C-alpha positions as CSV (number, residue, x, y, z in Angstrom):
1,M,-173.2,3.4,248.8
2,T,-174.4,0.2,250.4
3,T,-172.5,-1.8,252.9
4,Q,-172.2,-4.6,250.3
5,T,-170.7,-2.2,247.8
6,M,-168.2,-1.0,250.3
7,A,-167.3,-4.6,251.3
8,D,-166.9,-5.5,247.6
9,R,-164.6,-2.6,247.1
10,A,-162.4,-3.6,250.0
11,L,-162.1,-7.1,248.5
12,M,-161.3,-5.7,245.1
13,T,-158.5,-3.6,246.6
14,E,-157.2,-6.6,248.5
15,A,-157.0,-8.6,245.3
16,V,-154.7,-6.0,243.8
17,A,-152.7,-6.0,247.1
18,R,-152.4,-9.8,247.1
19,Y,-151.0,-9.6,243.5
20,A,-148.4,-7.1,244.6
21,W,-147.6,-8.9,247.9
22,G,-147.4,-12.3,246.2
23,Y,-144.9,-11.0,243.6
24,D,-142.7,-9.2,246.2
25,M,-142.6,-12.1,248.6
26,N,-142.2,-14.9,246.0
27,D,-145.6,-16.3,247.0
28,F,-146.8,-17.2,243.6
29,D,-149.6,-19.3,245.0
30,M,-151.0,-16.1,246.5
31,L,-150.4,-14.2,243.2
32,G,-152.1,-16.9,241.2
33,S,-155.1,-17.1,243.5
34,V,-156.3,-13.5,242.6
35,F,-156.6,-14.3,238.8
36,T,-159.3,-16.0,237.0
37,E,-158.2,-19.0,234.9
38,D,-158.6,-17.0,231.7
39,A,-157.1,-13.7,232.9
40,T,-154.8,-11.5,230.9
41,S,-152.0,-9.2,231.9
42,G,-149.4,-7.0,230.2
43,G,-148.2,-3.5,230.1
44,V,-146.2,-0.6,228.6
45,V,-143.7,2.0,229.5
46,T,-145.1,5.4,228.5
47,G,-143.2,7.1,225.6
48,T,-141.2,4.0,224.7
49,D,-141.4,0.8,222.7
50,I,-141.1,-1.3,225.9
51,K,-144.0,-3.7,226.4
52,W,-144.7,-6.9,228.2
53,G,-147.4,-9.4,227.5
54,P,-150.0,-10.1,226.7
55,M,-149.9,-13.0,229.0
56,Q,-152.9,-15.3,228.6
57,G,-154.3,-17.3,231.4
58,R,-153.5,-17.6,235.1
59,D,-150.8,-20.3,234.6
60,Q,-148.9,-18.3,232.0
61,I,-149.1,-15.1,234.1
62,V,-147.8,-16.9,237.1
63,S,-145.1,-18.7,235.2
64,I,-143.8,-15.6,233.4
65,L,-143.9,-13.4,236.5
66,K,-142.1,-16.1,238.5
67,S,-139.3,-16.4,236.0
68,I,-138.9,-12.6,236.0
69,R,-138.8,-12.5,239.8
70,D,-136.4,-15.4,240.0
71,A,-133.9,-13.4,237.9
72,Q,-134.0,-10.4,240.3
73,T,-131.5,-10.2,243.1
74,D,-133.1,-7.2,244.9
75,Q,-136.2,-7.0,247.1
76,R,-139.0,-5.4,245.2
77,R,-142.0,-3.5,246.7
78,H,-145.0,-2.8,244.6
79,N,-147.0,-0.1,246.5
80,T,-150.5,0.3,245.2
81,M,-152.6,3.3,246.3
82,N,-155.2,5.8,245.2
83,V,-157.7,3.2,244.1
84,I,-160.6,4.6,242.0
85,V,-163.4,2.2,241.1
86,R,-164.5,3.3,237.6
87,A,-167.4,0.9,237.2
88,Q,-169.1,-1.7,239.4
89,D,-172.2,-3.9,239.4
90,D,-173.0,-7.0,241.3
91,S,-170.6,-9.3,239.3
92,S,-168.0,-7.2,237.6
93,A,-165.9,-4.1,238.2
94,S,-163.0,-2.0,236.8
95,L,-160.6,0.1,238.8
96,V,-157.4,2.0,238.4
97,C,-154.7,2.6,241.0
98,N,-151.3,4.1,241.3
99,V,-148.2,1.9,241.7
100,A,-144.8,2.9,243.0
101,L,-142.1,0.3,242.6
102,S,-139.1,0.4,244.9
103,S,-136.0,-1.8,245.2
104,S,-133.8,-2.6,248.1
105,E,-130.4,-4.2,247.7
106,G,-127.0,-3.8,249.4
107,G,-128.5,-1.6,252.2
108,Q,-129.9,0.9,249.7
109,T,-133.5,1.5,248.7
110,K,-134.5,3.4,245.6
111,L,-137.6,4.2,243.6
112,L,-137.4,2.3,240.3
113,T,-140.5,3.6,238.6
114,A,-144.1,4.7,239.1
115,G,-147.3,4.4,237.1
116,Y,-150.7,2.8,237.4
117,Y,-152.6,-0.4,237.0
118,E,-155.9,-0.8,235.0
119,V,-157.8,-3.7,236.5
120,D,-161.0,-5.6,235.6
121,L,-162.5,-8.0,238.1
122,T,-165.3,-10.5,238.3
123,K,-167.1,-11.7,241.4
124,Q,-167.0,-15.5,241.9
125,G,-168.8,-16.5,245.0
126,D,-167.6,-14.2,247.8
127,A,-164.3,-13.4,246.0
128,W,-163.3,-10.8,243.5
129,L,-160.9,-12.1,241.0
130,I,-158.8,-10.2,238.4
131,T,-159.7,-10.9,234.8
132,R,-157.3,-8.2,233.4
133,L,-154.4,-6.4,235.0
134,D,-152.4,-4.1,232.8
135,G,-149.6,-1.8,233.9
136,V,-148.7,1.6,232.5
137,L,-145.3,2.8,233.8
138,D,-143.9,6.3,233.7
139,S,-140.3,5.3,233.0
140,P,-138.2,2.2,232.3
141,F,-136.2,0.6,235.1
């Protein structure tokens, strides 16, 4: 693996981390900055009829996620880990990673759900931006 490939993978992983951090810290400028203008996002809860999305475009993704976050009274933490790059060339990539979602409120912290993200990215200049982020959760919360 080349030094550039390893550097690109670090930037891809950071894009997913910035998505999670932006949501958790109410920094929707950060969250929005990791998506392409025409990105899509959505998700499902395995074994249920629960779905969200599809959200079309950066502005809609940010707007909907911000309205969801604004309605939550707890502190969420999206912990992304175990990143596997499924495909990568000079300008596009796809990866999967686990996500564990915890909540802290009233002095108590609990695990809400776990699952994984499927993520497609494109390279624009020196940055890797998300073109698609879909969540697959193991249980409702």
